[in-house]
C-alpha positions, 0 to 999 in steps of 0.5 A: 353366559351360561344357560338359565332356568326359570321357574314360575310361582303363581303367588298371592290373591291375584295369582301374580307370576313370580319368576325365579330366574337363575344361571344353572352353574352359578345358582344365584337367583333373581326373584321377580314380582313376589306378589304374595305367599312369601313362605311358598316362594321361599320354599320353592327357592329352597327346593331349587337349591339356589341363593337369591341375589336380587328382587326385581319389580316390574312396577309398583302395584301391590299385587306384585310386591306383597311378599317383598318385605318378608323376602327382603328380611329373609334374604337381605338382597337389593330390590330393583324398581324404576324410580317413577314407581318407587313411591308406590311401595310406601303405602298400603292398599290398592289390590292387596295390603302391602307396603315397603320402605326403600333401603340404602342397598335398593336400586332405582333403575332407569330406561336402558340400564344394563345390569349383571345379576347372578351372572345374567345380563339384563337390560331395563326397558321403561314401558310406561302406561300401566304405571308411570314407572313400569319396566320390562327386564330383557334378557337378550342373551337368553331370548327372554322378556319379563314383561310384568303387566305391560304385555300379556298373551293376546292382551296388555295391561290395564290403564284405568288405574291411577297413573295409567295412560293408554296411549303411553302403554300402546306406544311402549309396546309398539316402539320398545317391545314388538321390535325385539326379535320375534322368537323372544319368549315373553313372560308376563305378570299374569297368566300364560307365556307368549312370544313377540312373534305371536303378539305382533299378530295381535297388534298388527305390527309389520 
């Protein structure tokens, strides 16, 4: 397992954190949550001189996949999304106008799935609460958690939208995320990064 680089591109109307993650040697990139500004994301990828190999969605809110259709057409790579949120991609509306129809090469993930994409090992952690099919992508070898809208710095995802469940969200955070190593870097779907150690203090986790 080589070293990785992570570039954060704040994209779209709601400034969603789109992360470009790649192994320094292989230069194959994962695109996570392309929330808009497809041309800008593509420009950043080009400047980084990497080749996309997959698009990962943490959940199916449109502010996290507005640029998906354009990037799929550009790079022809599989899209990964939890099976419980795949239906959300089909309709326009919500936070921003966006829609996407799943294609044969796309992948429906489940809790505990182990992926190896672009030379990077990834564990899928199903964290329902913000949406039914919300997931976090855990890069254990690299000490990184891509937390989407499940866990933010000193905060957590909203649960007042369709499919939201406050109890489920707090259970997901306390039972699945806070037990991760304290030094784990948490890269959320909006705003700034944090660590598991920092979030344990906020949640009173012992």
